[in-house]
C-alpha positions in Angstrom: 32.6 35.1 3.7 29.2 33.7 4.7 27.8 37.2 5.4 29.2 38.4 2.1 27.7 35.5 0.2 24.3 36.0 1.8 24.3 39.8 1.1 25.3 39.2 -2.5 22.4 36.9 -3.0 19.9 39.3 -1.3 21.2 42.2 -3.3 20.4 40.4 -6.6 17.0 38.8 -5.9 16.0 38.3 -9.5 19.2 36.6 -10.4 18.8 34.4 -7.2 15.2 33.5 -8.1 16.0 32.6 -11.7 19.0 30.5 -10.8 17.2 28.7 -8.0 14.2 28.2 -10.3 16.0 25.8 -12.6 17.0 23.6 -9.7 13.5 23.8 -8.1 11.9 22.3 -11.2 14.3 19.3 -11.1 13.9 18.7 -7.4 10.1 19.0 -7.8 10.3 16.2 -10.3 12.4 14.0 -8.0 10.0 14.5 -5.1 6.9 14.0 -7.2 8.4 10.7 -8.6 9.2 9.3 -5.1 5.9 10.5 -3.6 3.9 9.1 -6.5 5.6 5.7 -6.3 5.4 5.6 -2.5 1.7 6.5 -2.8 1.1 3.5 -5.1 3.1 1.2 -2.8 1.1 2.4 0.2 -2.2 2.0 -1.6 -1.5 -1.6 -2.7 0.1 -2.5 0.7 -3.1 -1.3 2.4 -5.2 -3.3 0.0 -3.0 -6.4 0.6 -3.5 -6.0 4.4 -7.3 -5.5 3.9 -7.6 -8.6 1.7 -5.8 -10.7 4.3 -7.5 -9.3 7.4 -9.6 -11.8 9.3 -7.6 -14.9 8.3 -4.4 -16.5 9.5 -3.3 -18.6 6.5 -4.0 -19.3 2.8 -3.6 -22.6 1.1 -3.0 -22.4 -2.6 -1.3 -24.3 -5.5 2.4 -24.2 -5.4 4.0 -21.9 -7.9 7.4 -22.8 -9.3 7.8 -19.7 -11.3 5.7 -16.8 -12.7 3.4 -14.4 -10.9 1.3 -15.1 -7.8 -1.8 -14.3 -9.8 -1.1 -17.4 -12.0 -0.9 -19.8 -9.0 -2.7 -23.1 -10.0 -6.1 -23.9 -8.3 -6.6 -26.5 -5.6 -9.2 -29.2 -5.3 -12.3 -28.1 -3.4 -12.2 -31.4 -1.5 -9.1 -30.1 0.2 -11.3 -27.7 2.3 -12.6 -30.6 4.4 -9.1 -31.9 4.9 -8.0 -28.5 6.3 -11.1 -28.1 8.5 -10.2 -31.4 10.1 -6.8 -30.1 11.2 -6.5 -29.5 14.9 -6.4 -25.8 15.7 -8.4 -24.6 12.5 -11.5 -22.7 13.4 -12.9 -22.0 9.9 -11.8 -22.7 6.3 -13.5 -21.5 3.1 -12.7 -21.8 -0.5 -12.3 -18.6 -2.4 -12.4 -17.3 -6.0 -11.0 -14.1 -7.5 -11.2 -14.3 -11.3 -10.5 -11.3 -13.4 -12.6 -10.7 -16.6 -16.1 -11.1 -15.3 -18.0 -8.2 -16.9 -21.5 -7.0 -15.7 -23.6 -5.2 -18.3 -25.9 -2.4 -17.2 -29.4 -1.8 -18.3 -28.4 0.2 -21.4 -26.2 -2.6 -22.7 -22.9 -0.9 -21.6 -20.2 -3.1 -20.2 -18.9 -1.9 -16.8 -15.3 -0.8 -17.1 -12.4 0.5 -15.0 -9.2 2.4 -15.7 -6.9 -0.6 -15.1 -8.5 -2.2 -12.0 -9.7 -5.8 -12.0 -13.3 -6.6 -13.0 -13.6 -9.8 -10.9 -15.9 -12.6 -10.2 -15.9 -13.8 -6.6 -17.9 -15.9 -4.2 -19.3 -14.9 -0.8 -18.9 -16.8 2.4 -21.0 -16.9 5.6 -18.0 -15.6 7.6 -17.7 -12.0 6.3 -14.7 -11.3 8.5 -12.8 -14.0 6.7 -13.7 -12.8 3.2 -13.8 -9.1 3.9 -16.9 -8.9 1.7 -19.7 -7.0 3.6 -23.3 -6.9 2.5 -24.5 -3.2 2.1 -28.1 -3.7 0.8 -30.4 -6.5 -0.3 -29.4 -10.1 0.1 -26.5 -12.3 -0.8 -27.2 -14.3 -4.0 -28.5 -17.9 -3.6 -28.6 -20.3 -6.5 -27.5 -20.3 -10.1 -29.6 -17.3 -11.2 -28.6 -14.6 -8.8 -25.6 -12.3 -8.3 -24.6 -9.2 -6.3 -22.3 -6.3 -7.3 -20.2 -3.7 -5.5 -22.0 -0.7 -4.1 -19.9 1.8 -6.1 -20.7 0.0 -9.4 -24.4 -0.1 -8.4 -24.5 3.7 -8.0 -22.2 4.6 -10.9 -24.2 2.5 -13.5 -27.7 2.9 -12.1 -28.3 -0.7 -11.4 -31.6 -1.7 -9.7 -32.2 -4.5 -7.2 -34.5 -7.3 -8.4 -33.8 -6.6 -12.1 -32.1 -9.1 -14.5 -28.7 -8.2 -16.0 -26.3 -9.9 -18.3 -22.9 -10.8 -17.0 -20.1 -11.9 -19.3 -18.3 -14.8 -17.6 -15.3 -17.0 -18.6 -17.9 -19.6 -19.6 -19.9 -17.2 -21.7 -22.6 -14.5 -21.3 -25.2 -15.4 -18.6 -28.3 -13.6 -17.2 -28.7 -13.2 -13.4 -31.0 -11.4 -11.1 -29.4 -8.7 -9.0 -30.1 -9.4 -5.3 -27.7 -7.1 -3.3 -24.8 -4.8 -3.1 -21.6 -5.3 -1.2 -18.4 -3.6 -0.3 -14.9 -5.0 0.0 -12.7 -4.2 3.0 -13.3 -1.6 5.7 -16.0 1.1 5.4 -13.6 3.7 4.2 -12.4 1.5 1.3 -14.8 2.0 -1.6 -13.9 -1.3 -3.2 -10.3 -0.3 -3.8 -11.0 0.3 -7.5 -12.2 -3.3 -8.2 -15.5 -4.1 -9.9 -17.1 -7.2 -8.2 -19.7 -9.7 -9.4 -20.5 -11.9 -6.5 -22.1 -15.4 -6.7 -22.6 -18.2 -4.2 -19.8 -20.8 -4.1 -21.5 -23.5 -6.3 -22.5 -20.9 -8.9 -19.1 -19.4 -8.9 -17.5 -22.8 -9.6 -19.8 -23.3 -12.5 -19.7 -19.9 -14.2 -16.1 -19.1 -13.6 -15.0 -22.4 -15.0 -13.6 -23.9 -11.8 -15.7 -27.1 -11.4 -14.4 -29.0 -8.4 -11.7 -26.3 -7.7 -10.9 -23.2 -5.7 -8.4 -20.4 -6.4 -7.3 -20.8 -2.8 -8.6 -21.8 0.6 -8.5 -19.2 3.4 -8.6 -20.2 7.1 -8.5 -18.8 10.6 -7.1 -20.6 13.5 -8.8 -21.1 16.9 -8.2 -18.0 19.0 -5.2 -18.5 21.2 -3.8 -21.3 19.2 0.0 -21.4 18.5 0.1 -20.4 14.8 3.4 -22.0 14.1 2.1 -25.4 15.3 -1.2 -25.0 13.3 0.9 -24.2 10.2 3.0 -27.3 10.7 -0.1 -29.5 11.0 -1.6 -28.0 7.9 1.6 -28.5 5.9 1.7 -32.1 7.0 -1.9 -32.6 5.7 -1.4 -31.0 2.3 -0.9 -33.0 -0.8 2.0 -32.4 -3.2 1.7 -29.3 -5.4 0.1 -27.1 -2.7 1.5 -24.8 -0.1 0.4 -22.7 2.9 1.4 -19.1 3.5 0.6 -16.7 6.4 -1.7 -13.7 6.0 1.4 -11.5 6.5 3.3 -13.3 3.8 0.2 -13.0 1.5 -0.1 -9.3 2.1 3.6 -8.7 1.4 3.3 -10.8 -1.8 0.3 -8.7 -2.9 2.3 -5.4 -2.5 5.4 -6.8 -4.1 3.4 -8.1 -7.1 2.7 -4.5 -8.2 6.4 -3.6 -8.2 6.5 -4.8 -11.8 5.1 -1.4 -12.8 5.7 0.8 -9.7 9.5 0.3 -9.9 9.8 1.1 -13.6 7.4 4.0 -13.3 9.6 5.5 -10.5 12.7 4.9 -12.6 11.2 6.6 -15.7 10.1 9.6 -13.7 13.5 9.9 -12.0 15.2 9.7 -15.4 13.2 12.7 -16.6 14.1 14.5 -13.3 17.8 13.8 -14.0 17.4 15.3 -17.5 16.0 18.5 -16.0 18.7 18.6 -13.3 21.4 17.9 -15.9 20.1 20.8 -18.1 19.9 23.0 -15.0 23.6 22.3 -14.3 24.6 24.1 -17.5 22.3 27.0 -16.7 23.7 27.5 -13.2 27.3 27.2 -14.4 26.7 29.7 -17.1 25.0 32.1 -14.7 27.9 32.0 -12.2 30.4 32.5 -15.0 28.6 35.6 -16.2 28.0 37.0 -12.7 31.5 36.4 -11.6 32.8 38.0 -14.8 30.7 41.1 -13.9 32.1 41.1 -10.3 35.8 41.2 -11.2 36.3 44.6 -9.5 34.4 43.3 -6.4 36.5 40.2 -6.2 39.8 42.0 -6.9 38.9 44.4 -4.1 38.4 41.5 -1.7 41.8 40.1 -2.8 43.4 43.6 -2.2 41.8 43.7 1.3 43.5 40.3 2.2 41.1 37.6 1.0 42.9 34.5 0.0 41.9 32.6 -3.2 40.5 29.9 -1.0 38.2 32.4 0.8 37.0 33.8 -2.6 36.4 30.3 -3.8 34.5 29.4 -0.6 32.3 32.5 -0.9 31.2 31.4 -4.4 30.5 27.8 -3.1 28.5 29.2 -0.2 26.4 31.1 -2.6 25.7 28.0 -4.6 25.1 26.0 -1.4 22.5 28.6 -0.2 20.8 28.5 -3.7 20.8 24.7 -3.6 19.3 24.5 -0.1 16.6 27.1 -0.9 15.8 25.4 -4.2 15.6 22.0 -2.5 13.3 23.2 0.2 11.0 24.9 -2.4 11.2 21.8 -4.6 10.0 19.5 -1.7 6.9 21.7 -1.2 6.2 21.9 -4.9 7.0 18.2 -5.3 4.0 17.3 -3.1 1.8 19.4 -5.4 3.6 17.9 -8.4 2.6 14.4 -7.3 -1.0 15.5 -7.6 -0.2 17.0 -11.0 1.3 13.8 -12.2 -1.9 12.0 -11.2 -3.9 14.5 -13.2 -1.5 14.2 -16.1 -1.8 10.4 -16.2 -5.6 10.9 -16.0 -5.6 13.2 -19.0 -3.7 10.5 -21.0 -6.1 7.7 -20.0 -3.8 6.0 -17.5 -5.4 6.9 -14.2 -3.5 6.0 -11.0 -5.5 4.8 -7.9 -6.1 7.4 -5.2 -4.1 6.9 -2.0 -2.0 8.6 0.6 0.8 11.0 -0.4 3.6 10.0 2.0 6.7 12.3 2.3 9.4 9.9 3.5 12.8 10.7 4.9 14.4 9.1 1.9 12.6 11.5 -0.4 13.7 14.5 1.6 17.3 13.3 1.7 17.3 12.7 -2.1 15.8 16.1 -2.7 18.5 17.9 -0.8 21.2 15.6 -2.2 20.4 16.3 -5.8 19.4 19.9 -5.3 22.5 20.9 -3.4 24.7 18.5 -5.2 23.9 19.6 -8.7 24.1 23.3 -7.8 27.5 23.0 -6.1 28.9 20.9 -8.9 27.7 23.4 -11.4 29.5 26.2 -9.5 32.9 24.4 -9.1 34.5 25.7 -12.3 33.2 29.3 -11.8 34.5 29.2 -8.2 37.9 28.1 -9.3 38.0 30.9 -11.9 36.9 33.5 -9.2 39.7 32.4 -6.9 42.2 33.3 -9.7 41.2 36.9 -9.9 44.2 39.1 -9.0 44.1 42.1 -6.7 44.9 44.4 -9.7 42.2 43.0 -12.0 39.8 45.7 -10.9 42.1 48.4 -12.5 41.3 46.9 -16.0 38.2 47.8 -18.0 37.3 44.2 -18.9 34.1 42.8 -17.4 35.6 39.4 -17.4 34.0 38.2 -20.6 36.5 36.7 -22.9 34.6 37.7 -26.0 35.7 35.7 -28.9 38.8 34.3 -27.3 38.8 30.5 -26.8 41.5 28.5 -25.1 43.5 25.9 -26.9 42.5 23.1 -24.5 38.9 23.3 -25.6 39.0 21.3 -28.8 41.3 18.7 -27.2 39.1 18.2 -24.2 35.9 18.3 -26.3 37.2 15.7 -28.7 38.3 13.4 -25.9 34.9 13.7 -24.2 33.1 13.0 -27.5 35.1 9.8 -28.1 34.4 8.5 -24.5 30.7 9.4 -24.8 30.3 7.8 -28.2 32.1 4.7 -27.1 29.8 4.3 -24.0 26.7 5.1 -26.0 27.7 2.7 -28.8 28.4 0.0 -26.2 25.0 0.6 -24.6 23.3 0.3 -28.0 25.1 -2.6 -29.6 26.9 -4.7 -26.9 25.3 -7.7 -25.2 24.4 -7.1 -21.5 23.3 -9.5 -18.8 21.3 -6.7 -17.1 19.0 -4.2 -18.7 19.9 -1.8 -15.9 23.6 -2.0 -16.8 22.7 -1.3 -20.4 20.6 1.7 -19.5 23.4 3.1 -17.3 25.9 2.8 -20.1 23.5 4.5 -22.5 22.7 7.3 -20.0 26.3 8.0 -19.0 27.4 7.9 -22.6 24.7 10.3 -23.7 25.5 12.7 -20.8 29.2 12.7 -21.7 28.3 13.4 -25.4 26.2 16.4 -24.2 29.1 17.7 -22.1 31.4 17.3 -25.1 28.9 19.3 -27.2 28.9 22.0 -24.5 32.7 22.1 -24.6 33.0 22.1 -28.4 30.0 24.3 -29.5 31.8 27.6 -28.7 34.2 26.7 -31.5 31.4 27.0 -34.1 29.0 29.4 -32.2 30.5 32.6 -33.6 30.5 31.9 -37.4 27.3 29.8 -37.3 25.3 32.5 -35.3 26.6 35.2 -37.7 25.5 33.1 -40.7 22.1 32.4 -39.2 21.5 36.0 -38.3 22.8 37.4 -41.7 19.3 38.3 -42.9 18.5 40.3 -39.8 20.3 43.6 -40.8 18.5 43.6 -44.1 15.1 43.0 -42.5 15.4 45.0 -39.2 18.3 47.3 -40.1 20.2 48.6 -37.1 18.4 46.5 -34.5 19.0 43.4 -36.6 22.7 44.2 -37.0 23.1 44.7 -33.2 21.2 41.5 -32.5 23.5 39.6 -34.7 26.7 41.1 -33.3 25.6 40.7 -29.7 24.9 37.0 -30.3 28.2 36.4 -32.1 30.6 38.5 -30.1 30.8 36.0 -27.1 30.8 32.5 -28.6 31.3 30.9 -25.2 28.3 32.7 -23.6 26.1 32.0 -26.7 27.0 28.3 -26.7 26.6 28.0 -22.9 23.1 29.6 -23.1 22.0 27.5 -26.1 23.3 24.1 -24.7 20.3 23.6 -22.4 18.0 24.0 -25.3 20.2 21.7 -27.4 19.9 18.9 -24.9 16.1 19.2 -24.5 15.5 19.4 -28.3 18.0 16.5 -28.9 16.0 14.2 -26.7 12.7 15.3 -28.3 14.0 14.8 -31.8 15.4 11.3 -30.8 11.9 10.3 -29.5 10.3 11.5 -32.7 12.7 9.5 -34.9 12.3 6.3 -32.8 8.5 6.7 -32.6 8.1 7.3 -36.4 10.4 4.3 -37.1 8.4 2.2 -34.8 5.1 3.2 -36.3 6.3 2.6 -39.9 7.7 -0.8 -39.0 4.5 -1.8 -37.3 2.4 -0.6 -40.2 4.3 -2.5 -42.8 4.7 -5.6 -40.7 1.0 -5.6 -39.9 0.2 -5.4 -43.6 2.6 -8.2 -44.6 2.3 -10.6 -41.6 -1.3 -10.4 -40.5 -3.7 -11.8 -43.1 -6.9 -11.7 -40.9 -9.7 -9.4 -42.1 -10.8 -8.6 -38.5 -9.3 -8.5 -35.1 -11.2 -8.7 -31.8 -9.8 -7.6 -28.5 -10.8 -5.9 -25.2 -9.3 -3.1 -23.0 -9.5 -5.4 -20.0 -6.2 -7.1 -18.9 -8.0 -10.5 -18.9 -8.9 -10.6 -22.6 -12.1 -12.1 -24.1 -13.6 -15.4 -23.0 -12.6 -18.4 -25.1 -16.3 -19.0 -25.7 -16.4 -16.0 -28.1 -14.2 -17.7 -30.6 -16.3 -20.9 -30.3 -19.5 -18.9 -30.9 -18.0 -17.1 -33.9 -17.1 -20.5 -35.5 -20.6 -21.8 -34.9 -22.1 -18.6 -36.4 -20.1 -19.1 -39.7 -18.0 -15.9 -39.3 -15.2 -17.6 -41.3 -11.9 -19.0 -40.2 -11.6 -18.0 -36.5 -8.2 -18.3 -34.7 -7.7 -17.4 -31.0 -4.3 -16.1 -29.8 -3.3 -16.2 -26.1 -0.1 -16.2 -24.1 1.2 -18.5 -21.3 4.4 -18.4 -19.3 6.5 -21.6 -19.6 10.1 -22.9 -19.0 11.7 -24.4 -22.1 14.3 -27.2 -22.1 15.7 -29.2 -25.0 18.2 -32.0 -25.4 19.7 -29.9 -28.2 20.8 -27.4 -25.6 20.9 -29.4 -22.3 22.4 -26.5 -20.3 19.7 -24.0 -21.2 16.5 -23.2 -19.4 14.4 -20.4 -20.8 11.5 -18.8 -19.0 9.4 -17.0 -21.6 6.0 -16.2 -22.8 4.7 -18.6 -25.4 1.8 -18.1 -27.9 -1.1 -20.5 -27.5 -3.2 -20.6 -30.7 -4.9 -22.9 -33.3 -2.0 -24.3 -35.3 -4.3 -26.0 -37.8 -5.7 -22.6 -38.9 -2.9 -20.1 -38.0 -1.7 -20.0 -41.6 -5.1 -18.6 -42.7 -4.8 -15.4 -40.5 -1.0 -15.0 -40.3 1.9 -15.2 -42.7 4.5 -16.9 -40.5 7.1 -17.2 -43.3 7.6 -21.0 -42.8 11.2 -21.7 -43.6 11.5 -25.4 -42.6 8.6 -27.9 -42.2 5.0 -27.5 -43.1 1.8 -26.5 -41.2 -0.2 -29.1 -43.1 2.0 -32.0 -41.9 2.2 -31.2 -38.2 0.2 -32.8 -35.4 -1.2 -29.8 -33.4 -1.5 -31.8 -30.2 2.3 -32.4 -30.0 3.9 -29.7 -32.2 5.7 -26.5 -31.4 6.7 -23.8 -34.0 10.0 -22.0 -33.4 11.2 -18.7 -34.8 14.4 -19.1 -36.9 16.5 -16.9 -34.5 15.4 -18.9 -31.5 16.0 -22.2 -33.4 19.5 -21.0 -34.3 20.3 -20.0 -30.7 19.1 -23.4 -29.4 20.4 -25.5 -32.3 16.9 -26.8 -33.1 15.5 -28.1 -36.3 12.3 -29.8 -37.4 11.8 -33.1 -35.5 13.8 -32.1 -32.4 12.2 -32.6 -29.0 11.4 -29.7 -26.6 10.2 -30.0 -23.0 7.8 -27.3 -21.7 7.2 -26.8 -18.0 4.0 -25.0 -17.1 3.4 -22.8 -14.0 1.5 -25.6 -12.3 4.6 -27.8 -12.5 3.3 -30.1 -15.2 5.6 -30.9 -18.2 4.7 -31.3 -21.8 6.7 -32.9 -24.6 6.6 -31.2 -27.9 8.2 -31.8 -31.3 9.5 -28.9 -33.5 7.0 -29.0 -36.4 8.2 -26.0 -38.3 10.6 -23.1 -38.2 9.3 -19.7 -39.2 10.8 -16.3 -39.9 8.0 -13.7 -39.1 7.0 -12.5 -35.6 4.3 -9.9 -35.1 3.8 -8.5 -31.6 1.5 -8.3 -29.8 -0.1 -11.3 -31.7 2.5 -14.0 -31.7 6.1 -14.3 -30.6 9.0 -16.8 -31.1 7.3 -20.0 -29.8 3.8 -21.2 -30.8 1.8 -24.3 -29.5 -1.7 -25.4 -30.0 -4.5 -25.1 -27.4 -4.9 -28.9 -27.4 -1.3 -29.4 -26.3 -1.8 -27.0 -23.4 -5.0 -28.6 -22.3 -3.4 -32.0 -21.8 -2.4 -30.9 -18.2 -5.9 -29.9 -17.1 -7.8 -26.6 -16.8 -6.1 -23.8 -18.7 -6.5 -20.0 -19.1 -10.1 -19.3 -20.0 -9.4 -16.1 -22.0 -7.9 -15.1 -25.3 -5.8 -12.0 -25.8 -6.9 -11.8 -29.4 -9.4 -13.4 -31.8 -8.5 -13.2 -35.5 -11.1 -13.7 -38.3 -10.5 -14.5 -41.9 -13.7 -14.1 -43.9 -14.4 -16.6 -46.7 -15.2 -15.3 -50.2 -15.3 -11.8 -51.5 -18.6 -10.7 -49.8 -18.1 -10.1 -46.1 -21.7 -9.0 -45.5 -22.9 -12.4 -44.1 -19.8 -12.7 -41.9 -20.1 -9.2 -40.6 -23.8 -9.9 -39.7 -22.8 -13.1 -37.9 -20.0 -11.4 -36.0 -22.3 -8.6 -35.0 -24.9 -11.0 -33.7 -22.4 -12.8 -31.5 -20.6 -9.7 -30.3 -23.8 -8.2 -29.1 -23.5 -10.5 -26.1 -19.9 -9.4 -25.5 -20.1 -5.6 -25.2 -16.6 -5.4 -23.8 -15.1 -6.7 -27.0 -13.9 -4.5 -29.8 -14.1 -5.5 -33.5 -11.7 -3.8 -35.9 -10.5 -4.4 -39.4 -6.8 -4.2 -40.0 -6.9 -0.5 -41.0 -8.9 0.4 -37.9 -6.5 -1.6 -35.7 -3.5 0.0 -37.2 -5.0 3.5 -36.7 -5.8 2.8 -33.1 -2.4 1.3 -32.4 -0.7 4.3 -33.9 -3.0 6.6 -31.9 -2.0 4.7 -28.7 1.6 5.0 -29.6 1.2 8.7 -30.3 -0.4 9.1 -26.8 2.7 7.5 -25.2 5.1 9.7 -27.2 3.1 12.8 -26.3 3.3 11.9 -22.6 7.1 11.5 -23.0 7.4 14.8 -24.7 5.3 16.5 -22.0 7.9 15.3 -19.5 10.7 16.5 -21.8 8.9 19.8 -22.0 10.1 20.5 -18.4 13.7 20.4 -19.7 12.8 22.9 -22.4 11.2 25.1 -19.8 14.5 25.1 -17.9 16.3 26.0 -21.1 13.8 28.9 -21.5 14.7 30.1 -18.0 18.3 29.8 -18.9 17.9 32.1 -21.9 15.9 34.6 -19.7 18.7 34.4 -17.1 21.5 35.0 -19.5 19.7 37.9 -21.3 18.8 39.5 -18.1 22.3 39.4 -16.8 23.5 40.6 -20.2 21.2 43.6 -20.0 22.7 44.5 -16.6 26.2 44.0 -18.0 25.4 46.3 -21.0 23.7 49.1 -19.0 26.2 51.7 -20.1 26.0 50.6 -23.7 22.2 50.6 -23.7 22.2 54.1 -22.2 24.4 55.3 -25.1 22.2 53.7 -27.7 19.1 55.3 -26.2 21.0 58.7 -26.0 21.8 58.6 -29.8 18.2 58.0 -30.7 17.4 54.3 -30.4 13.8 53.9 -29.3 12.5 51.5 -26.7 10.8 49.5 -29.4 14.1 49.1 -31.4 16.0 48.2 -28.2 13.4 45.5 -27.3 13.7 44.2 -30.9 17.5 43.9 -30.5 17.2 41.7 -27.4 14.3 39.6 -28.8 16.1 38.7 -32.0 19.4 38.1 -30.2 17.5 35.5 -28.1 15.8 34.1 -31.2 19.2 33.7 -32.9 20.7 31.9 -29.8 17.7 29.6 -29.7 17.9 28.8 -33.4 21.6 27.9 -33.0 20.7 25.6 -30.0 17.9 24.1 -32.0 19.9 23.2 -35.0 22.7 21.6 -32.9 20.1 19.8 -30.8 18.1 18.5 -33.8 21.3 17.3 -35.5 22.3 15.5 -32.3 18.8 14.1 -31.8 18.7 12.8 -35.3 22.0 11.0 -34.8 20.8 9.5 -31.6 17.5 8.6 -33.0 19.0 6.8 -36.0 21.5 4.9 -33.9 18.8 3.8 -31.5 16.5 2.7 -34.3 19.3 0.7 -35.8 20.2 -0.9 -32.5 16.7 -2.0 -31.6 16.0 -5.6 -32.8 14.5 -5.8 -36.3 11.3 -7.5 -35.0 10.5 -4.2 -33.2 12.1 -1.6 -35.6 13.5 -2.6 -39.0 13.9 0.8 -40.6 14.8 4.4 -39.9 12.1 7.0 -40.5 12.6 10.7 -39.9 9.4 12.9 -39.5 10.6 15.9 -41.4 7.6 18.1 -40.7 7.8 17.5 -36.9 11.5 18.1 -36.9 11.0 21.4 -38.7 8.3 22.3 -36.2 10.8 21.7 -33.4 13.1 24.4 -34.8 10.2 26.8 -35.2 9.2 26.1 -31.6 12.7 26.8 -30.4 12.7 30.2 -32.1 9.4 31.0 -30.5 10.9 29.9 -27.2 13.7 32.4 -27.7 11.3 35.2 -28.5 9.3 34.4 -25.3 12.5 34.3 -23.3 13.3 37.8 -24.3 10.1 39.4 -23.1 11.2 40.1 -19.6 14.8 41.2 -20.4 13.7 43.4 -23.2 11.1 45.0 -21.0 13.7 45.7 -18.3 16.1 47.2 -20.9 13.4 49.4 -22.3 12.5 50.8 -18.9 16.1 51.9 -18.0 16.6 55.6 -17.2 18.9 56.9 -20.0 21.0 59.2 -17.8 21.4 56.6 -15.1 22.4 54.0 -17.6 25.0 56.3 -19.2 26.5 57.1 -15.8 26.6 53.3 -14.9 30.1 51.9 -14.6 
């Protein structure tokens, strides 16, 4: 049976290649996803090791919750305390503050594609800091700075020249004295832009007077590190902690899991979609092939093969296809990882360069999904093959059931549809403790719905295809009639061929509906909730320095309100058992009503004390049982607590500007130094003539070249453009599923041509030209594609509407259907069908007429 399976595959190389190709694409996606994620992990792990090379321990502020990047600073006086500890060789205070922007000689702000743009201090011990001088001299005094060697070359900086640097304390002018490099010689800065100052200057311009981000230290060579650590811990005040260099390196790598993990999950989800679609193609291919091999299988049975052996031979074929496809997919997956990097680059989301590791886990998953999906897809055809009787070869049937459909189909399809809809509805509307559980429910439910569609669609395929193709005989005459009849005469085959396209287009249509609903909601919400005339932001993750808002106020730009975010833990006597860790909006409560329509329901902005008030969204207030006058306790990441009083309850949120909880900057500042950047600055111009305000803003913003000034219309257009970019990227990934569907149509039509060799020979013998024959096959494919498209679009609209309704109203509060784009999807499907028919129609046209007539 093994020899028979191998010879069968080798005898039909085109069929083997087309079938394996659908799985290859899915495996390629799986491997590319793992390799890309592992590449990012390796890159950041190596950076973490480099950062912590040369030191043994780091002392920093203790972090009760939040991210390590938000750890509170420590007093600079603590450095002397640590140096005095027995076993400590050297200890130096360090800074790494994101958002320090050097400006080149042309006035252009230095930028990166996502990497930090940091201000740091240099130390005498280069091995401790891992900052190495490349040229010139280290900066000395408050008027000098150095930059990374890569930035120096990329932006044509010159040593000895004065440049502006936008710091957290405002724009400053410094003389460039040197260039440096971070890490080992082969690390070209690890994608970070550095502005380097001496320690005293760094404390001043970075806003850390009397403080350090952390203190790095190295023990005396040969010292017992555990004992040194114990001595350091004993000397530290409350609110500080010591960690080893190994722990710091591990924390650094783990910090980036917040986007590496989801990125890997998203990519694997698309890979699953491709493999899921491939399963239908493989199953359909095996069904058609085994139907054509009835005589071969009956001969095997007549020669003594048992049903089990026949079933095994089919499974061996699928196993070989799965192994071959998995092996090819691993190789292509390595190339695919580079392709993903190029794709993200094209969409403006560059990933850092790094190694491309192929780990054993990746290889195991590749073979598991490649072989597993292929074998699963062949199970039903294998069982059917084992039921072929020894006398079946005496019949003329090719094994195709034509229009006959079994009675179990509607019952099974309806049952699957109910289960799928229940799971999908539960995923959309039920409350879940875990997002993962919710996504699993949604995914499984959608998959079951698609299987139900595959089971039920043959029931409507015949009449629907006949109706769709009704104009063809009038337009194309005989070729049109044959195309219509061929597509309609085997509903099961037509439906099985179209289902892959149905799934792909359903997902694309769903994304289009959700995306349009999101855009329309955001547009209307922005118009009604945001009353500012201008919005100022930056593409850097740090935001704009708080000094920008102060300078705009001094320049008379109008009412200027800054908006920032902080992570806190919330408690309240009204709900003593609840602790909520969330992001809270920090703003100017006295003026927030000028730039935002909060929809105050209870209380009044004019009567609150900004230094002690907190504003709460009505849904959060209902959940917590809060009302105006109730007390709320806020715990900041530095461990300090704030007491606030509910000053007002509001009804309107508007992401990304403000959320469900708002406090004033003055309340946050009661615990000491706070975040030195704003995410947004909103400006409301006074009077009807904005000319003077625009001139004032332009003058101030000239010193902040990294900042972007937009009116509401410009902001909305750019936000929609960014959303369109994300949706386009999603649709590019879904395009792979459509490519698999295209291959499936090619596969089916190719096998159908082989099956109808005798029929094609007779048509050619009675006068049909090659051109007419090719037209028959092309329009048969277009009809099948149109059927799949209509079912897919209908399903996608249903999913899109349900998902839009299920998403909270503060994100999507309406359902919008982009009719032109949906119509374009159907047109694209027909074009796909015509493209899929190119190869099969060419093969049919090239057949020798006499040989075709003589074919059995």
